[in-house]
C-alpha positions in Angstrom: 79.5 0.7 -78.6 77.3 1.4 -75.7 74.6 -1.1 -74.8 71.4 0.5 -73.6 69.7 -1.5 -70.6 66.2 -1.7 -69.9 64.9 -1.3 -66.3 64.4 -5.0 -66.0 68.1 -5.8 -66.6 69.0 -3.5 -63.7 67.2 -5.3 -61.2 67.4 -9.0 -60.1 64.7 -10.7 -58.3 65.1 -13.4 -55.9 62.2 -15.8 -55.0 61.8 -15.3 -51.2 60.7 -19.1 -50.8 64.3 -20.0 -51.8 65.2 -18.5 -48.2 65.0 -20.3 -44.9 64.6 -17.2 -43.1 61.8 -14.8 -42.7 63.8 -11.5 -42.4 67.4 -10.6 -42.4 67.1 -9.4 -38.8 66.9 -13.0 -37.8 70.3 -13.9 -39.3 73.6 -13.9 -37.5 76.0 -10.9 -37.6 78.5 -11.0 -40.3 82.2 -11.3 -38.6 83.8 -10.2 -42.0 83.4 -7.4 -44.9 81.8 -8.9 -48.0 83.5 -7.7 -51.0 86.3 -8.2 -53.5 89.5 -9.4 -51.6 91.6 -6.3 -53.1 89.0 -3.7 -51.9 88.6 -5.3 -48.6 92.4 -5.3 -48.0 92.5 -1.8 -49.1 89.5 -0.9 -46.7 91.1 -2.4 -43.7 94.7 -0.7 -44.6 92.8 2.9 -44.6 90.9 2.3 -41.6 94.1 1.3 -39.7 95.8 4.8 -40.4 95.7 6.8 -37.2 95.8 10.5 -37.3 94.5 13.7 -35.8 92.2 14.9 -38.6 90.9 12.6 -41.0 92.2 10.1 -43.7 91.6 10.4 -47.4 91.5 7.1 -49.1 91.7 6.0 -52.6 91.9 2.7 -54.5 93.6 2.7 -57.9 96.7 0.9 -58.4 96.3 0.0 -54.5 95.3 1.5 -51.4 96.3 5.0 -50.8 95.7 6.9 -47.7 96.7 10.4 -46.9 96.2 11.9 -43.3 94.6 15.3 -43.7 95.2 17.0 -40.4 92.6 19.5 -39.1 93.9 22.9 -38.4 92.9 25.7 -36.1 91.4 25.7 -32.5 88.2 24.5 -31.4 86.2 27.4 -33.0 88.1 27.7 -36.1 88.7 24.1 -37.4 89.8 24.0 -41.0 91.8 22.1 -43.7 94.7 23.5 -45.8 93.6 23.1 -49.0 94.4 22.2 -51.9 95.0 18.3 -51.0 97.1 16.3 -53.6 97.4 12.5 -53.7 99.1 10.5 -56.1 97.1 7.2 -56.7 99.2 5.5 -59.4 101.9 4.3 -59.4 101.3 3.0 -56.0 103.8 4.1 -53.6 106.2 1.2 -52.3 106.8 2.6 -48.8 102.9 3.3 -48.0 101.9 1.1 -45.0 105.1 0.2 -44.1 104.5 1.4 -40.3 101.1 -0.7 -40.6 102.7 -3.8 -41.6 106.1 -3.7 -40.1 108.9 -4.4 -42.4 106.9 -5.3 -45.5 106.5 -3.4 -48.5 103.1 -2.2 -50.0 102.1 -5.5 -51.9 100.3 -3.3 -54.6 103.5 -1.4 -55.4 104.9 -3.4 -58.5 108.5 -1.9 -59.5 108.2 -0.2 -63.0 111.0 -1.0 -65.7 114.0 1.5 -65.9 113.9 3.7 -69.2 110.4 2.7 -70.4 107.5 4.9 -71.8 103.9 4.6 -71.3 103.3 4.8 -67.7 100.2 6.2 -66.2 100.4 9.0 -63.5 97.2 9.5 -61.7 96.6 12.1 -58.8 93.6 13.0 -56.9 93.4 16.8 -56.3 90.8 18.6 -54.3 90.0 22.0 -53.4 86.4 23.8 -52.7 86.3 26.0 -55.4 88.4 23.5 -57.9 91.7 22.9 -59.0 93.8 25.5 -61.1 96.6 23.5 -62.4 98.5 20.1 -61.5 102.0 19.5 -62.6 104.7 16.9 -62.1 108.2 16.5 -62.3 110.6 13.5 -62.4 113.8 13.7 -60.4 113.3 17.5 -60.1 113.4 17.8 -64.3 111.0 20.2 -66.3 107.6 20.5 -65.0 104.8 18.8 -67.1 101.0 19.5 -67.0 98.7 16.7 -66.1 95.3 16.7 -67.7 92.0 16.3 -66.0 90.1 13.1 -66.6 87.0 12.3 -64.8 87.5 13.5 -61.5 91.4 12.9 -61.4 94.4 14.2 -63.2 96.5 11.9 -65.2 99.7 11.9 -67.4 102.0 9.5 -69.2 105.4 9.3 -68.5 108.9 7.6 -69.3 110.9 6.0 -66.6 114.6 7.2 -66.1 117.3 4.4 -66.7 118.5 5.0 -63.0 117.7 2.7 -60.3 115.0 4.9 -58.5 113.3 7.9 -59.4 111.0 10.6 -57.5 107.9 11.7 -58.8 106.6 14.9 -57.4 103.3 16.2 -58.3 102.2 20.1 -57.4 98.5 21.0 -57.2 97.6 24.7 -57.6 94.2 26.3 -56.3 93.3 29.8 -55.5 97.1 30.8 -55.1 98.0 28.2 -52.9 99.9 24.9 -53.7 100.1 21.2 -52.2 102.9 18.7 -53.2 102.7 14.9 -52.8 105.7 12.8 -54.0 106.6 9.2 -54.4 109.9 7.3 -54.5 109.9 4.5 -56.9 112.4 1.7 -57.4 112.9 0.9 -61.0 113.4 -2.9 -62.2 116.1 -3.6 -64.8 114.6 -4.6 -68.1 
């Protein structure tokens, strides 16, 4: 059941007399980012990605950053749409270059031969996305369902030690692909 909140419940008021400063302008600058540790680590990870263009950043099953190159010349700069980005499960190799020799700490191996794993994808195009499908190890394409600004599906892992999930997004007759190679843990 949804609880309706009053305007008063949406606002917290602090007594100004509880502070020993007149305005925040007199406070020293912070040397760190405030926030949840996982979100702060994800932001630092994303900011550290270098590319000519821009970085698409998402936080889902861990931080995900995809470098999106700018195409064209000085007068005709554009992005090649659609853009597709697997956000869950986390990519174990993402960020290996950023932290030499280490695995993505958010990429937890999935168990082999088990159902019920969530695959979530962000797909973007100016006029919307026509379809998003995925395959596991080149098998049959399965349609993903639009859900609150992303696309998702539930899948079963194979019994092999690893698998590749490939996602294809289609918009206005053009396609884009993202893939993740997963290590699978013995049950």
